[in-house]
VEXRO-443490 format. One line per field, with one value per atom (N, C-alpha, C, O): residue number from 0; residue in three letters; y, z, x. Coordinates in Angstrom, 2 decimals. Atoms other than C-alpha are relative to their C-alpha. Example, Ala and Ser with C-alpha at 12.3 -4.5 7.8 and 13.67 -1.06 7.14 Angstrom:
# residues 2
n	(0  0  0  0  1  1  1  1)
res	(ALA  ALA  ALA  ALA  SER  SER  SER  SER)
c2	(-1.19  -4.50  1.20  1.18  -1.19  -1.06  1.09  2.20)
c3	(0.00  7.80  0.00  0.66  -0.06  7.14  0.73  0.90)
c1	(0.89  12.30  0.90  1.94  -0.82  13.67  -0.77  -0.26)
This chain:
# residues 171
n	(0  0  0  0  1  1  1  1  2  2  2  2  3  3  3  3  4  4  4  4  5  5  5  5  6  6  6  6  7  7  7  7  8  8  8  8  9  9  9  9  10  10  10  10  11  11  11  11  12  12  12  12  13  13  13  13  14  14  14  14  15  15  15  15  16  16  16  16  17  17  17  17  18  18  18  18  19  19  19  19  20  20  20  20  21  21  21  21  22  22  22  22  23  23  23  23  24  24  24  24  25  25  25  25  26  26  26  26  27  27  27  27  28  28  28  28  29  29  29  29  30  30  30  30  31  31  31  31  32  32  32  32  33  33  33  33  34  34  34  34  35  35  35  35  36  36  36  36  37  37  37  37  38  38  38  38  39  39  39  39  40  40  40  40  41  41  41  41  42  42  42  42  43  43  43  43  44  44  44  44  45  45  45  45  46  46  46  46  47  47  47  47  48  48  48  48  49  49  49  49  50  50  50  50  51  51  51  51  52  52  52  52  53  53  53  53  54  54  54  54  55  55  55  55  56  56  56  56  57  57  57  57  58  58  58  58  59  59  59  59  60  60  60  60  61  61  61  61  62  62  62  62  63  63  63  63  64  64  64  64  65  65  65  65  66  66  66  66  67  67  67  67  68  68  68  68  69  69  69  69  70  70  70  70  71  71  71  71  72  72  72  72  73  73  73  73  74  74  74  74  75  75  75  75  76  76  76  76  77  77  77  77  78  78  78  78  79  79  79  79  80  80  80  80  81  81  81  81  82  82  82  82  83  83  83  83  84  84  84  84  85  85  85  85  86  86  86  86  87  87  87  87  88  88  88  88  89  89  89  89  90  90  90  90  91  91  91  91  92  92  92  92  93  93  93  93  94  94  94  94  95  95  95  95  96  96  96  96  97  97  97  97  98  98  98  98  99  99  99  99  100  100  100  100  101  101  101  101  102  102  102  102  103  103  103  103  104  104  104  104  105  105  105  105  106  106  106  106  107  107  107  107  108  108  108  108  109  109  109  109  110  110  110  110  111  111  111  111  112  112  112  112  113  113  113  113  114  114  114  114  115  115  115  115  116  116  116  116  117  117  117  117  118  118  118  118  119  119  119  119  120  120  120  120  121  121  121  121  122  122  122  122  123  123  123  123  124  124  124  124  125  125  125  125  126  126  126  126  127  127  127  127  128  128  128  128  129  129  129  129  130  130  130  130  131  131  131  131  132  132  132  132  133  133  133  133  134  134  134  134  135  135  135  135  136  136  136  136  137  137  137  137  138  138  138  138  139  139  139  139  140  140  140  140  141  141  141  141  142  142  142  142  143  143  143  143  144  144  144  144  145  145  145  145  146  146  146  146  147  147  147  147  148  148  148  148  149  149  149  149  150  150  150  150  151  151  151  151  152  152  152  152  153  153  153  153  154  154  154  154  155  155  155  155  156  156  156  156  157  157  157  157  158  158  158  158  159  159  159  159  160  160  160  160  161  161  161  161  162  162  162  162  163  163  163  163  164  164  164  164  165  165  165  165  166  166  166  166  167  167  167  167  168  168  168  168  169  169  169  169  170  170  170  170)
res	(MET  MET  MET  MET  ARG  ARG  ARG  ARG  PRO  PRO  PRO  PRO  SER  SER  SER  SER  ARG  ARG  ARG  ARG  ASN  ASN  ASN  ASN  ALA  ALA  ALA  ALA  PRO  PRO  PRO  PRO  PRO  PRO  PRO  PRO  ARG  ARG  ARG  ARG  PRO  PRO  PRO  PRO  SER  SER  SER  SER  LEU  LEU  LEU  LEU  GLY  GLY  GLY  GLY  ALA  ALA  ALA  ALA  GLY  GLY  GLY  GLY  ALA  ALA  ALA  ALA  LEU  LEU  LEU  LEU  ALA  ALA  ALA  ALA  VAL  VAL  VAL  VAL  SER  SER  SER  SER  VAL  VAL  VAL  VAL  LEU  LEU  LEU  LEU  LEU  LEU  LEU  LEU  ALA  ALA  ALA  ALA  LEU  LEU  LEU  LEU  ALA  ALA  ALA  ALA  GLY  GLY  GLY  GLY  CYS  CYS  CYS  CYS  GLY  GLY  GLY  GLY  THR  THR  THR  THR  PRO  PRO  PRO  PRO  THR  THR  THR  THR  LEU  LEU  LEU  LEU  LEU  LEU  LEU  LEU  GLY  GLY  GLY  GLY  SER  SER  SER  SER  ASP  ASP  ASP  ASP  GLN  GLN  GLN  GLN  PRO  PRO  PRO  PRO  THR  THR  THR  THR  SER  SER  SER  SER  LEU  LEU  LEU  LEU  VAL  VAL  VAL  VAL  ILE  ILE  ILE  ILE  LEU  LEU  LEU  LEU  ASP  ASP  ASP  ASP  GLU  GLU  GLU  GLU  GLN  GLN  GLN  GLN  ALA  ALA  ALA  ALA  ALA  ALA  ALA  ALA  ALA  ALA  ALA  ALA  ALA  ALA  ALA  ALA  ALA  ALA  ALA  ALA  ILE  ILE  ILE  ILE  SER  SER  SER  SER  ARG  ARG  ARG  ARG  HIS  HIS  HIS  HIS  ARG  ARG  ARG  ARG  ALA  ALA  ALA  ALA  GLN  GLN  GLN  GLN  HIS  HIS  HIS  HIS  GLY  GLY  GLY  GLY  LEU  LEU  LEU  LEU  GLY  GLY  GLY  GLY  PRO  PRO  PRO  PRO  VAL  VAL  VAL  VAL  VAL  VAL  VAL  VAL  ILE  ILE  ILE  ILE  ASP  ASP  ASP  ASP  SER  SER  SER  SER  SER  SER  SER  SER  LEU  LEU  LEU  LEU  ILE  ILE  ILE  ILE  ARG  ARG  ARG  ARG  ALA  ALA  ALA  ALA  ALA  ALA  ALA  ALA  SER  SER  SER  SER  TYR  TYR  TYR  TYR  GLN  GLN  GLN  GLN  ALA  ALA  ALA  ALA  ALA  ALA  ALA  ALA  SER  SER  SER  SER  ASN  ASN  ASN  ASN  ALA  ALA  ALA  ALA  LYS  LYS  LYS  LYS  ALA  ALA  ALA  ALA  GLY  GLY  GLY  GLY  ARG  ARG  ARG  ARG  LEU  LEU  LEU  LEU  SER  SER  SER  SER  HIS  HIS  HIS  HIS  GLU  GLU  GLU  GLU  ILE  ILE  ILE  ILE  GLY  GLY  GLY  GLY  GLY  GLY  GLY  GLY  THR  THR  THR  THR  PHE  PHE  PHE  PHE  ASP  ASP  ASP  ASP  SER  SER  SER  SER  ARG  ARG  ARG  ARG  MET  MET  MET  MET  ALA  ALA  ALA  ALA  GLN  GLN  GLN  GLN  ALA  ALA  ALA  ALA  GLY  GLY  GLY  GLY  TYR  TYR  TYR  TYR  GLY  GLY  GLY  GLY  ARG  ARG  ARG  ARG  THR  THR  THR  THR  TYR  TYR  TYR  TYR  ALA  ALA  ALA  ALA  ALA  ALA  ALA  ALA  GLU  GLU  GLU  GLU  ASN  ASN  ASN  ASN  LEU  LEU  LEU  LEU  SER  SER  SER  SER  ALA  ALA  ALA  ALA  GLY  GLY  GLY  GLY  SER  SER  SER  SER  ALA  ALA  ALA  ALA  THR  THR  THR  THR  PHE  PHE  PHE  PHE  ASP  ASP  ASP  ASP  GLU  GLU  GLU  GLU  VAL  VAL  VAL  VAL  LEU  LEU  LEU  LEU  ALA  ALA  ALA  ALA  ARG  ARG  ARG  ARG  TRP  TRP  TRP  TRP  LYS  LYS  LYS  LYS  ALA  ALA  ALA  ALA  SER  SER  SER  SER  THR  THR  THR  THR  GLU  GLU  GLU  GLU  HIS  HIS  HIS  HIS  ASN  ASN  ASN  ASN  LYS  LYS  LYS  LYS  ASN  ASN  ASN  ASN  MET  MET  MET  MET  LEU  LEU  LEU  LEU  ILE  ILE  ILE  ILE  PRO  PRO  PRO  PRO  GLN  GLN  GLN  GLN  LEU  LEU  LEU  LEU  ARG  ARG  ARG  ARG  ARG  ARG  ARG  ARG  ILE  ILE  ILE  ILE  GLY  GLY  GLY  GLY  ILE  ILE  ILE  ILE  ALA  ALA  ALA  ALA  ARG  ARG  ARG  ARG  VAL  VAL  VAL  VAL  ASP  ASP  ASP  ASP  ALA  ALA  ALA  ALA  PRO  PRO  PRO  PRO  GLY  GLY  GLY  GLY  THR  THR  THR  THR  ARG  ARG  ARG  ARG  TYR  TYR  TYR  TYR  LYS  LYS  LYS  LYS  ARG  ARG  ARG  ARG  TYR  TYR  TYR  TYR  TRP  TRP  TRP  TRP  ALA  ALA  ALA  ALA  LEU  LEU  LEU  LEU  VAL  VAL  VAL  VAL  MET  MET  MET  MET  ALA  ALA  ALA  ALA  GLY  GLY  GLY  GLY  GLY  GLY  GLY  GLY)
c2	(0.48  70.61  -1.48  -1.90  1.44  66.90  -0.51  -0.12  0.66  64.87  -1.14  -1.59  1.15  62.11  -1.24  -1.22  1.22  58.56  -0.56  -1.37  0.50  57.91  0.90  0.53  -0.91  60.88  -0.34  -1.00  0.27  60.71  0.58  1.68  -0.50  61.09  1.26  1.39  -1.23  64.50  0.35  -0.08  -0.46  66.09  0.91  1.57  -0.82  67.86  1.41  1.61  -1.38  71.64  0.44  -0.13  -0.52  73.60  0.73  0.95  -0.79  75.52  -0.51  0.17  0.44  73.37  -1.46  -2.20  1.43  69.99  -0.15  0.77  0.26  68.49  0.31  0.15  -0.34  69.58  -0.25  0.04  0.09  68.69  -0.31  -1.13  0.27  68.76  0.98  2.09  -0.88  70.24  0.50  -0.24  -0.57  72.56  1.31  1.81  -1.28  75.70  -0.20  -1.03  -0.02  76.23  1.35  2.38  -1.25  78.84  0.30  -0.24  -0.26  80.23  1.47  2.08  -1.37  83.63  1.04  2.20  -0.99  85.28  0.81  0.31  -0.91  88.20  -0.50  -1.22  0.38  87.66  -0.63  0.04  0.65  85.11  -0.20  -0.32  0.41  84.46  -1.51  -2.17  1.42  80.97  -0.73  -0.17  0.94  78.09  0.48  -0.12  -0.44  80.03  0.43  0.31  -0.38  81.33  1.30  2.07  -1.27  84.13  1.05  2.25  -0.89  85.64  0.09  -0.92  -0.10  87.00  -0.39  0.03  0.38  85.41  0.20  0.02  -0.26  86.24  -0.70  -0.57  0.62  84.18  1.09  1.91  -0.97  86.25  -0.66  -1.76  0.54  85.69  0.22  1.35  -0.03  84.84  -0.28  -0.80  0.39  84.53  -1.33  -1.37  1.33  80.78  -0.35  -1.01  0.30  80.56  0.66  0.06  -0.68  83.14  -0.71  -0.82  0.74  81.20  -1.29  -1.62  1.24  77.95  0.29  -0.47  -0.36  79.69  0.32  -0.10  -0.35  81.08  -1.25  -1.39  1.24  77.68  -0.86  -1.50  0.76  76.05  0.55  -0.22  -0.60  78.53  -0.43  -0.76  0.43  77.67  -1.46  -1.82  1.42  73.96  -0.19  -1.04  0.11  74.44  0.34  -0.25  -0.36  76.08  -1.17  -1.18  1.20  72.74  -1.24  -2.37  1.11  70.59  -0.80  -1.95  0.72  69.67  0.53  1.65  -0.36  69.73  1.00  1.25  -1.02  72.31  -0.61  -1.83  0.37  72.21  0.72  1.75  -0.62  72.97  0.12  -0.58  -0.23  74.22  -1.15  -1.62  1.06  71.59  0.54  0.95  -0.59  72.73  -0.73  -0.10  0.73  69.95  0.45  0.57  -0.45  71.10  1.46  1.85  -1.37  74.74  -0.05  0.68  0.13  73.70  -0.50  -0.03  0.52  71.73  1.08  1.21  -1.09  74.68  1.06  1.59  -0.98  77.02  -0.46  0.32  0.56  74.73  0.12  0.54  -0.02  74.49  1.43  1.71  -1.40  78.23  0.56  1.28  -0.48  78.94  -0.60  0.09  0.64  76.43  0.69  0.92  -0.68  78.13  1.43  1.90  -1.36  81.61  0.03  0.90  0.06  80.63  -0.22  0.36  0.28  79.28  1.12  1.23  -1.08  82.30  -0.48  0.20  0.55  80.08  -0.99  -1.38  0.97  77.72  -1.40  -1.61  1.41  73.98  -0.85  -0.52  0.92  71.13  -0.94  -1.67  0.92  69.29  0.65  -0.04  -0.70  71.94  -0.51  -0.71  0.42  70.81  -1.51  -1.98  1.45  67.08  -0.52  0.27  0.55  64.70  0.24  0.34  -0.20  65.23  -1.12  -0.85  1.13  61.75  0.05  -0.22  -0.05  62.20  1.15  1.00  -1.12  65.60  -0.26  0.13  0.34  64.34  -1.03  -0.94  0.99  61.37  0.67  0.32  -0.72  63.74  0.76  0.97  -0.73  65.66  -0.94  -0.49  0.96  62.45  -0.36  -0.92  0.28  62.12  -0.84  -0.51  0.81  59.40  -0.80  -1.05  0.85  57.34  0.59  -0.04  -0.68  59.80  0.83  1.06  -0.94  62.01  1.28  1.73  -1.23  65.09  0.73  0.13  -0.82  67.94  1.28  1.64  -1.25  71.13  0.97  0.59  -1.09  74.41  0.96  1.33  -1.01  76.78  1.20  1.09  -1.20  80.33  0.97  0.81  -1.03  83.35  1.33  1.40  -1.35  87.08  0.64  1.85  -0.59  87.57  0.65  0.10  -0.74  90.15  -0.42  -0.29  0.34  88.88  -1.41  -1.98  1.31  85.61  0.04  -0.90  -0.10  86.81  -0.08  -0.72  0.05  87.33  -1.41  -1.89  1.33  83.92  -0.99  -1.88  0.89  82.19  0.19  -0.78  -0.26  83.88  -0.67  -1.22  0.66  82.60  -1.51  -2.13  1.45  79.05  -0.41  -1.46  0.31  79.12  0.07  -0.73  -0.19  80.33  -1.05  -1.22  1.04  77.55  -1.35  -1.80  1.27  74.28  -1.00  -1.58  1.02  72.04  0.39  -0.44  -0.44  74.13  -0.08  -0.49  0.06  74.38  -1.45  -1.74  1.43  70.59  -0.47  -1.22  0.39  70.17  0.47  -0.30  -0.52  72.41  -0.70  -0.68  0.64  70.45  -1.53  -2.20  1.44  66.93  -0.30  0.21  0.20  65.61  -0.50  -0.14  0.63  63.68  0.96  0.62  -0.93  66.73  0.59  1.00  -0.54  67.91  0.96  1.73  -0.78  69.61  0.78  0.31  -0.82  72.42  0.68  0.82  -0.90  74.43  1.00  0.62  -1.06  77.73  0.82  1.03  -0.84  79.85  0.91  0.61  -0.92  82.82  0.37  0.70  -0.42  83.56  1.05  0.85  -1.08  86.81  -0.06  -0.33  -0.10  87.11  1.22  1.07  -1.25  90.77  0.10  0.80  -0.10  90.29  -0.94  -0.99  0.95  87.66  0.57  1.59  -0.43  87.98  0.15  1.15  0.02  87.11  0.66  1.05  -0.67  88.56  -0.73  -0.67  0.70  86.44  -1.40  -1.59  1.42  82.63  -0.61  -0.52  0.59  80.79  -1.52  -2.07  1.44  77.17  -0.32  0.16  0.52  75.51  -1.51  -2.11  1.45  71.92  -0.53  -0.05  0.52  69.88  -1.52  -2.18  1.45  66.38  -0.48  0.29  0.63  63.99  -0.19  -0.02  0.40  63.04  0.65  0.27)
c3	(0.86  -7.13  0.25  1.39  -0.13  -7.80  -1.09  -2.25  1.03  -9.58  -0.59  0.00  0.58  -11.92  0.80  1.69  -0.77  -10.68  -0.06  0.79  0.11  -11.83  0.68  0.78  -0.67  -10.02  1.48  2.00  -1.44  -6.43  0.73  0.39  -0.69  -4.02  0.80  1.38  -0.77  -2.43  0.50  -0.07  -0.44  -0.43  -1.04  -1.80  0.94  -2.45  0.54  1.75  -0.38  -2.41  -0.74  -1.77  0.66  -3.30  -1.29  -2.09  1.19  -6.02  -0.75  -0.82  0.87  -8.20  -0.30  0.36  0.36  -9.78  -1.47  -2.10  1.40  -13.21  -0.86  -0.43  0.82  -16.11  -1.45  -1.94  1.43  -19.70  -0.66  -0.17  0.87  -22.34  -1.14  -0.97  1.13  -25.74  -0.50  -1.14  0.46  -26.40  -0.73  -1.44  0.61  -27.56  -1.25  -1.26  1.17  -30.98  0.01  -0.24  -0.12  -30.58  -1.34  -1.64  1.33  -34.03  -0.16  -1.19  0.08  -33.27  0.03  -0.30  -0.09  -32.75  1.27  2.24  -1.11  -30.37  1.34  2.01  -1.32  -27.31  -0.14  0.07  0.22  -28.01  1.29  2.37  -1.13  -25.69  0.05  -0.98  -0.16  -24.31  0.61  1.46  -0.62  -23.50  0.02  0.72  0.08  -24.28  1.34  1.55  -1.31  -20.72  -0.08  -1.02  -0.08  -19.71  0.57  0.43  -0.49  -18.01  -1.07  -1.36  1.05  -20.73  0.54  1.61  -0.33  -20.64  -1.24  -2.36  1.12  -22.81  0.22  1.28  -0.02  -23.57  -0.22  -1.13  0.13  -23.10  -0.75  -0.38  0.77  -25.65  0.81  1.12  -0.81  -23.69  -0.84  -1.95  0.60  -24.61  0.64  1.64  -0.58  -23.98  0.05  0.98  0.03  -24.97  1.19  1.80  -1.15  -22.31  1.29  2.20  -1.19  -19.75  0.15  1.24  -0.04  -20.67  0.40  1.16  -0.35  -20.42  1.49  2.14  -1.43  -16.95  0.87  1.87  -0.76  -15.69  -0.16  0.80  0.22  -17.25  0.85  1.41  -0.86  -15.42  1.45  2.15  -1.37  -12.15  0.20  1.23  -0.09  -12.82  -0.01  0.71  0.08  -13.73  1.34  1.71  -1.32  -10.34  0.98  2.02  -0.83  -8.88  -0.67  -0.31  0.67  -11.21  -0.94  -1.24  0.88  -13.52  -1.42  -1.67  1.41  -17.29  -0.35  0.44  0.46  -19.29  -0.42  -0.56  0.53  -20.43  -1.33  -1.59  1.27  -23.87  -0.08  0.61  0.20  -25.00  -0.83  -1.77  0.71  -26.18  -0.33  0.57  0.42  -28.19  0.61  0.91  -0.64  -26.75  1.45  1.94  -1.39  -23.24  0.10  1.10  0.02  -24.18  -0.11  0.60  0.12  -25.28  1.30  1.71  -1.27  -22.05  1.07  1.82  -0.98  -19.93  -0.30  0.61  0.40  -21.90  0.41  0.91  -0.39  -21.31  1.50  1.95  -1.46  -17.57  0.52  1.40  -0.41  -17.16  -0.35  0.45  0.41  -19.12  0.86  1.20  -0.86  -17.05  1.35  1.87  -1.28  -13.85  -0.13  0.74  0.21  -15.26  -0.15  0.41  0.19  -16.35  1.33  1.58  -1.31  -12.85  1.00  2.02  -0.92  -11.20  1.27  2.30  -1.17  -8.83  -0.48  -1.65  0.33  -8.72  0.45  1.59  -0.32  -8.84  -1.07  -2.26  0.95  -10.44  -0.61  -1.54  0.48  -11.01  -0.93  -1.53  0.82  -12.88  -1.44  -2.00  1.40  -16.30  -0.20  -1.30  0.07  -15.54  0.80  1.30  -0.80  -13.80  -0.70  -1.92  0.54  -14.25  -0.98  -2.09  0.86  -15.67  -1.35  -2.38  1.27  -18.29  -0.86  -2.08  0.78  -19.33  -0.55  -1.68  0.49  -19.59  -1.13  -2.11  1.06  -21.66  -1.29  -2.38  1.19  -24.04  -0.67  -1.88  0.55  -24.47  -0.50  -1.03  0.47  -25.27  1.02  0.67  -1.07  -21.92  1.10  2.28  -0.97  -20.23  0.95  2.08  -0.85  -18.84  0.12  -0.27  -0.13  -18.06  1.27  1.86  -1.11  -15.25  -0.45  -1.58  0.35  -15.20  1.27  2.33  -1.13  -12.93  -0.54  -1.70  0.37  -12.98  1.16  2.31  -0.97  -11.16  -0.47  -1.64  0.28  -10.99  0.89  1.95  -0.81  -9.73  -0.52  -1.61  0.42  -9.87  0.58  1.69  -0.48  -9.58  -0.53  -0.74  0.45  -10.77  -1.36  -2.26  1.24  -13.52  -1.06  -2.25  0.95  -15.10  0.26  1.33  -0.19  -15.66  1.11  1.91  -1.06  -13.42  1.38  2.29  -1.28  -10.58  0.32  1.45  -0.27  -10.95  0.22  1.06  -0.21  -11.26  1.40  2.07  -1.37  -8.03  1.03  2.01  -0.92  -6.30  0.01  1.07  0.08  -7.56  0.64  1.29  -0.64  -6.46  1.52  2.22  -1.45  -2.99  0.65  1.87  -0.50  -2.63  -0.05  -1.12  -0.06  -1.49  -1.02  -1.76  0.90  -3.46  -1.47  -2.32  1.39  -6.62  -0.48  -1.61  0.34  -6.58  -0.23  -1.17  0.19  -6.14  -1.38  -2.05  1.33  -9.27  -1.09  -1.99  1.04  -11.33  0.02  -0.98  -0.14  -10.04  -0.07  0.37  0.23  -10.87  -1.10  -2.21  0.95  -12.62  -1.38  -2.38  1.27  -15.34  -0.93  -2.10  0.85  -16.65  -1.07  -0.79  1.12  -20.06  -0.87  -1.64  0.89  -21.69  0.85  1.89  -0.74  -20.57  -0.94  -2.14  0.63  -21.56  1.05  2.19  -0.93  -19.94  -0.63  -1.85  0.53  -20.27  1.09  2.29  -0.88  -18.75  -0.69  -1.88  0.51  -19.20  0.95  2.17  -0.81  -17.99  0.03  -0.98  -0.21  -16.58  0.90  2.12  -0.77  -15.50  1.02  2.02  -0.92  -13.78  1.19  1.99  -1.10  -11.35  1.11  0.93  -1.16  -7.96  -0.32  0.05  0.23  -9.19  -1.30  -1.43  1.28  -12.71  -0.98  -2.19  0.86  -14.07  0.54  1.74  -0.37  -14.06  -0.80  -2.03  0.60  -14.77  0.12  1.11  -0.07  -15.57  -0.66  -1.75  0.51  -16.05  0.03  1.10  0.10  -17.29  -0.44  -1.42  0.26  -17.27  -0.16  0.50  0.22  -18.54  -0.37  -0.82  0.43  -19.13  -1.49  -2.16  1.36  -22.50  -1.01  -2.18)
c1	(-1.03  -39.12  0.15  0.36  -0.15  -38.93  0.90  0.76  -0.79  -36.32  -0.81  -1.79  0.69  -37.41  0.33  1.18  -0.17  -37.60  1.42  1.79  -1.36  -34.02  1.03  2.20  -0.92  -32.49  0.05  -0.85  -0.09  -31.29  -1.20  -1.63  1.19  -34.25  0.32  1.39  -0.10  -34.80  -1.39  -2.39  1.30  -37.56  -0.62  0.10  0.73  -40.22  -0.14  -0.26  0.26  -40.61  -1.24  -1.59  1.18  -43.71  0.31  -0.60  -0.28  -41.88  1.21  2.23  -1.08  -39.68  -0.04  0.69  0.03  -40.52  0.28  0.82  -0.27  -40.32  -1.21  -2.36  1.14  -42.40  0.28  1.37  -0.15  -42.96  -1.32  -2.10  1.11  -45.64  0.12  0.63  -0.20  -45.78  -1.34  -2.09  1.24  -48.67  0.25  -0.62  -0.30  -46.91  0.84  1.75  -0.87  -45.47  0.68  0.04  -0.72  -42.78  0.66  1.73  -0.53  -42.21  0.37  0.08  -0.46  -40.75  -1.10  -0.85  1.05  -44.11  0.18  0.75  -0.20  -44.18  -0.45  0.29  0.48  -46.33  -1.38  -2.39  1.29  -49.05  -0.77  -0.17  0.82  -51.95  0.05  -0.11  -0.24  -51.45  -1.19  -1.89  0.94  -53.79  -1.44  -2.26  1.39  -56.95  -0.57  -1.78  0.50  -57.21  -0.78  -0.63  0.68  -59.51  0.94  0.69  -1.05  -56.44  1.08  1.73  -1.03  -54.13  1.39  1.80  -1.37  -50.69  0.84  0.36  -0.89  -47.71  1.32  1.94  -1.31  -44.65  1.04  0.90  -1.08  -41.50  1.14  1.58  -1.12  -38.76  1.27  1.64  -1.21  -35.60  1.23  1.13  -1.26  -31.96  0.40  1.13  -0.23  -31.82  1.49  1.94  -1.44  -28.14  0.71  1.59  -0.60  -27.21  -0.38  0.44  0.43  -29.25  0.81  1.27  -0.78  -27.49  1.44  2.04  -1.38  -24.11  0.11  1.07  -0.03  -24.94  -0.13  0.58  0.17  -26.13  1.26  1.69  -1.24  -23.05  1.14  1.93  -1.03  -20.77  -0.21  0.76  0.32  -22.53  0.39  0.97  -0.35  -22.11  1.52  2.04  -1.46  -18.42  0.65  1.66  -0.51  -17.85  -0.10  0.55  0.20  -18.96  0.58  0.23  -0.67  -16.85  -0.86  -0.55  0.93  -19.73  0.07  0.51  0.00  -20.10  -1.09  -2.00  0.96  -22.04  -1.34  -1.48  1.31  -25.65  -0.19  0.42  0.35  -27.06  -1.51  -2.25  1.43  -30.44  -0.58  0.04  0.72  -32.94  -1.39  -2.13  1.28  -35.97  -1.20  -2.21  1.10  -38.19  -0.18  -1.30  0.09  -37.34  -0.44  -1.05  0.53  -38.02  -1.52  -2.22  1.46  -41.50  -0.61  -1.68  0.49  -41.92  -0.01  -0.97  -0.08  -40.78  -1.06  -1.69  1.01  -43.06  -1.39  -2.20  1.30  -46.03  -0.21  -1.27  0.17  -45.39  -0.10  -0.91  0.09  -44.76  -1.38  -1.98  1.32  -47.97  -1.11  -2.07  1.01  -49.96  -0.06  -1.15  -0.05  -48.82  -0.53  -1.26  0.48  -49.46  -1.52  -2.19  1.45  -52.96  -0.71  -1.77  0.60  -53.68  0.28  -0.41  -0.34  -52.05  0.68  0.66  -0.70  -50.05  1.05  1.06  -1.05  -47.07  -0.38  -0.80  0.21  -47.51  0.66  0.61  -0.62  -45.62  -1.02  -0.71  1.03  -48.88  -1.02  -1.84  1.01  -50.88  -0.01  -1.08  -0.07  -49.66  0.00  0.30  -0.06  -49.91  1.17  1.98  -1.09  -47.55  1.33  1.41  -1.34  -43.85  0.36  0.83  -0.37  -43.33  -0.71  -0.10  0.73  -46.05  0.49  0.59  -0.50  -44.75  1.40  1.71  -1.34  -41.17  -0.09  0.65  0.17  -42.33  -0.46  0.01  0.46  -44.14  1.13  1.12  -1.14  -40.89  1.10  2.11  -0.97  -39.03  1.07  2.11  -0.97  -37.25  -0.64  -0.53  0.72  -39.27  0.86  0.45  -0.83  -36.40  1.41  2.40  -1.28  -33.65  -0.01  -1.06  -0.05  -32.44  -0.68  -0.47  0.71  -34.62  -0.40  -0.57  0.42  -35.59  -0.65  -0.46  0.64  -37.62  0.07  -0.15  0.09  -37.34  -1.08  -1.12  1.01  -40.29  0.27  0.88  -0.08  -40.41  -1.04  -1.58  0.93  -42.66  0.44  0.97  -0.25  -42.21  1.27  1.28  -1.27  -38.61  -0.17  -0.81  0.13  -38.33  1.02  0.75  -1.05  -35.10  0.51  0.29  -0.61  -33.29  1.04  1.12  -1.02  -30.44  -0.65  -0.11  0.71  -32.94  -0.48  -0.30  0.53  -34.54  1.14  1.02  -1.14  -31.16  0.57  0.92  -0.49  -30.01  -0.91  -0.43  0.94  -33.17  0.22  0.26  -0.20  -32.60  1.32  1.39  -1.29  -28.95  -0.12  0.50  0.14  -29.99  -0.90  -0.87  0.90  -32.57  0.71  1.13  -0.72  -31.01  -0.51  0.28  0.55  -33.36  0.06  0.36  -0.09  -33.47  1.45  1.72  -1.41  -29.68  0.44  1.18  -0.32  -29.39  -0.45  0.26  0.49  -31.50  0.96  1.29  -0.89  -29.22  1.36  2.08  -1.30  -26.22  -0.05  0.88  0.04  -27.39  1.03  0.90  -1.10  -24.25  -0.44  0.17  0.41  -26.14  -0.74  -0.96  0.74  -28.02  0.90  2.03  -0.76  -26.87  -0.81  -0.24  0.87  -29.89  -1.00  -1.45  0.96  -32.18  -0.98  -0.74  0.96  -35.22  -0.43  -0.67  0.37  -36.12  -1.11  -1.12  1.08  -39.26  -0.53  -0.47  0.72  -41.03  -1.29  -1.30  1.30  -44.70  -0.54  -0.55  0.54  -46.21  -1.52  -2.17  1.44  -49.71  -0.22  -0.31  0.03  -50.04  -1.12  -0.96  1.12  -53.39  0.08  -0.86  -0.13  -52.08  0.90  1.55  -0.78  -50.39  1.49  2.10  -1.44  -46.87  0.43  1.59  -0.21  -47.11  0.93  0.70  -0.95  -44.18  0.22  0.42  -0.13  -43.86  1.13  1.16  -1.19  -40.61  -0.01  -0.50  -0.21  -39.87  1.35  1.66  -1.26  -36.48  -0.13  -0.30  0.10  -36.63  1.36  1.94  -1.34  -33.44  -0.08  -0.87  0.00  -32.68  1.40  2.25  -1.25  -29.81  0.00  -1.02  0.04  -28.71  0.79  0.72)
C-alpha cells in the first residue's frame, strides 16, 4: 500500500498501494474474461454504493467526511484487480506504476491511495481485513480522500481465487 506523492509518507506494505489504468469497459455484462489471460478471470459485479456507504461510516467514526463512487476509479480498481488475478499474486506494480495509473484515471496530482487484498469472499470480509491492517486503515482514513472505486476479480484456478482493489482519491 502506497500513498501518492502528495499524501503523507508511510511505509510500504506488500499488499496495498495505488492503482489506476483503464482497460476494462464495464457495461453491465455478466462475467467477462479479462486481459486475454490464459487463466480465466471474471469481474464480479459489486454494490459499489453499499461499499462507499460502509467506508463512509468507518470514516465518520474517525471524524472524516464521506466518500462517493467515481466511475474512473472503478475502472482503475477493476484493472488492478484483474492484473493481480491474471498474475495469480498481489502486487501494486503489476498493472504499472501507481502514478501512471492514477494519471490515466485523471487523478495525477491529487491525494490517492490503493488497498489490495486477496482471498476474501465478500466486501464485508475484505473491509474488516483493511480496517485491521494499520497501513490499509491509514489509507482509508486519509482526510483528503473523497472518491473511491472498488472491484473484485475472480480467478478460480489461482491460489487466492479472489482479488480485490480499492482505489481512493481526493477531489
